[in-house]
N, C-alpha and C positions, 0 to 999 in steps of 0.2 A: 048257717055257719056257726051260730052260737053252740057252744058245747063241743066243738071239734077238739079232739085230743091229739096232740102231736108229741112225739118222743124226741127229746133233744139229747144228743149224745154228749156226755160229760166226761171228757178225758183229761180235764185240768186246764182247759182254755180260759184265759183271763177275762174274756169278754162275754162269757156265757150268760151272766145275769142281765146284761143290757139286751142281749138277743131274746132272752126269755121274756122280759118286760114288753118288748115290741110285739111279740106274738100274743101276749095276754091283752095288750091294748086294743087288739082287733077281735077279741072274744075267744081266743083259744085257751084251752086248758093244757098246760105244759108239764110234761113228766120228764124230769131230769134223771138220767141214769148212766151208770158205767157198767151195767149188768148185760152181758151178751144175750142172755135168755130174754130179757125184756125187749131188747132191740129186735130180736127175732119175732116177737109177738106184737110189734108196733103196727099201728094203722098208717101213720105217716112219720117219717124220720127227718130230723134237721141236724146237720153237722156244721156247727159254727167253728170259728177259729181265727186267731191272730198269732203272730210270731213266726218262728222258723219252721220250714217244712220238715226237716230231718227230725227235730225234737218232737214235733206233733205226731208224725206218722209212727215214731217209736212209741209214743205214749198210747196210741191206739193199739198197736201190736202187743204191747206189754199186758194189756187188759183183754186181749183176744177180741177186741171190738172190730178189727179189720175184717176178720172172717165172718163175724156176725153181720156186718153191714153188707158184705158181698152176697151172703146167703139170703138176707132179707130182700135185697134188690132182685136177685134171681127169682125169688118167690113173688115178685110183683109189687112189693111195698115201695111207695114213692119216697124219694130221697132228695132233699135240698141241701146243697153245700153252700156255705156263706164265707166269702173272702178266702182265707186259707183253706177252709172246708171245701171250696170249689176246686182249689188246686190239688187237694188230696184225690179228687176223682180221676185224675189223669194217670198216665202210666209211669211217668218219672219227672223229677225236678233236678236241676243242676244247682240248687241253692246250697252253697258251702259243701260241694261234693255231689256225687250222684246218689239219688235216693229213689227207691221204687215206691210208687203210689198205689192206689187201690185198683187202677186199671179198668175202671168202669166206663171211661171215655177215652178213645184212642187219641194220643197226643202227648205233649210234654209241657213243662213249665220252665221258663227261663227269665233272666234278669233284663230289665231295661238297661241299655248301654248306649248312651248318647255321646257321640264323639264327632269331631270334625265340623264340617259346614252345616250339618243339620241342627247344630246347637251353638252357633257362634255367639249368640247373645246370652247364653246360659239360662234360657227360660225353661228348659226341660230339666228338672231336678229329680233326683231319686232319693227317697221314695216319691212316687206320684201321690200327692196328698192334697185333698180339697175337692171342690165341686167340679164335676165335668158331666158332659152329656152322654146319654146312651142313645144310639141310633139303630133303627131297624127298618126293613122294607117288607116284612111279611108278618102277619098276625100270629100270636102265640098266646095261649091261655094265661101265662105268667104276666103278660103285658096288657091285659084288659084294663082300660081306663088309665093307662100310663102312656102318654103320647111319645112318639119318636121325638128326640130332642130334649126329653126331660133331664133335669140335672139330678145327679145322685152323688153321694159322698164316698170318696176313695181314700184308702191308705194302703199302699202296697209298693214293693220294689220289684216284684216278679209278676209275670203275666202268663196266661195259658195260650198254647198254640194247638188247637184241635187239628187232627189229621184230616178230618172230613168236614167240608164246608157246611154240609147239611146239619151238623151239630151246633152251629153258631146261630144264636137267636138275636143277639144285639152286639154292636161293636162300639168302641169309644176311641176317639183320636187323642193321642198324647205323644207327639213327636213321630209316632207311627200308629197304625191301626191295630188295636188289640181286641180280643174277645172279652166282653163284659158280662154277657149272659150266655149260658150254654144249656142244651137240653138234648138228651138221647133216651128215647123210650120213657121210663119212669125215673130217670136220673136228671136232676137239674142243678145248675150252679149259678151263683151271682158273685161277681168279684167285688162289688162295692158293699158298703155297710147299710142295709135297709133300716136298721135301728137309728142311724144317724142321717137318714135321707128324708126325714119329715114325711109330708103327705104322700109322695111317690113311693117311698120305701114301705110305708104301711099298706098302701094299696097293693104292692107286689106281694107282701106277706099274705094279705087277705086273699089274693088270687090263688096262691099256693094252697091255702086252706080249702078253697072251694073247688079245686081241680079234682076230677075223678081219677 
């Protein structure tokens, strides 16, 4: 794993330095770029993100990074989306209007909406923030040495709804069951923040680096 180079897409996301440091902590060499040509020549891609879907996807398109990412994926280059970066992988989001995503994984992104009897005590707040468990019932390379039931750190108000169950790798319970890890061919996404998830988060990053 030592010496593995990943290309991290820099479209102005505020958390990119913390994501970079997490990858470097497990031995990766991180190349930050906003250059579509460098994205096309990458060995492995990481798309981090926090904030609003519309502003983020607009920033990608403004730099022609959306087309570069889709071409790179079509050419077989692995891609990992983190938090908002995972949401970008889907076809659309209803965050503050309808916004078209990258369309790499069939499905949509929608807001947590807890009303009525399901939240009588007010325990389910939006955003979903803090430690929660990821659960799975089938092995996946991203989850090597990350047991089902592991706690990871979340900060999000919107969640992904994949069209196809086979794209779901892990789920999390928060008032409802939502997808916390997704994978389709060479495209992968995690909703939580691995850089804030201590041992389990670093293990997952290490697993992505080691995946063929």
